[in-house]
N, C-alpha and C positions, 0 to 999 in steps of 0.2 A: 250814197243811196244804197240800201240793201235790197237785192232782188232775190227771190226764191226761184230755184230752177228744179224742175221735175222731169224724169224720164220714165217711160213705161218699159219695164223689163218683161220679156216674153214669158218667164216662169214666175218671177217673184213680185210682179205687179209694180206699183208706183215706187220709184226711188227718189230720194231727196239729195240734192247737192250739198256736200259739206264744204268743199273748197276746190279751187283750181290748183292743180299740181304743177303743170307747165302749159305751154302754148297748145298742146294737143291732147291733154288728159286732165281729168278731174276725178275727185273722190266722191262717191255716192254711197248712201246707205238706205236700207229699207225704211219706208216712211214712218211706220208706227213703232216697231220694236227696236230699230237701230242696232241690230245684232249682226246683220249680214252687210258686208262692205264690198264695194266693187270699184275697181279702177276702170274708168270708161275712157277709152281712147277714140279719137275721131280721125277719120281720113276722108278723102273726097268721096269715097264710095259708101262707107258704112260706119256704124258705131261698133266698137268691140268691148264687150263686158268681160272683165277679168276678175273673178272673185279673189279676195284677199282676206287674210285673218284680221281680227281686231287689233292685234299687236302691229301688224304691217300697216294698217290704216293709221294707227296712233303715231308710228314712226314717220309716215308720210306727212301728216299734219304738223308734227314737230319740226320736220325739215323745212316745210313751207314757212313756219313761224320764224325759224332762224334766218331764212332768206329775207323775209319781210322786215325783220329787225335790223339786218345789215343794210338794207336798201333805204331805210328811213321812212317807209310808208306807215306812219303811226296809226292812222284810222283803220287801214286794212289789217294791221297787226292786232289791234284791239278787238276787232270783230272776230278774227280767227281765234284769238285767245279765248274769247267767250264760247265759241263753238267747241274748242278743245275741252274746256272745263265741263260743259254740258254733256258732251258725248263720252268722254273717257274718265271722268272722275265721279 
């Protein structure tokens, strides 16, 4: 099941989740332009927005794709592959 996740950034407005990076962080992009990327880390107290370049975001998604391919989660891999193609190509 695909769920869409959004966050409200204090300066850039609504952000859209591209993928989970690890247990405590996820990659987000601006909703409409998809030109600004943020690594959002969670802790018990707060969310931390770290801006990253388009290239860094692409590398993060590709790393996650490699992890999913090795772990054998085909459905998650296919969904993220589609996100990669739509966002970076």
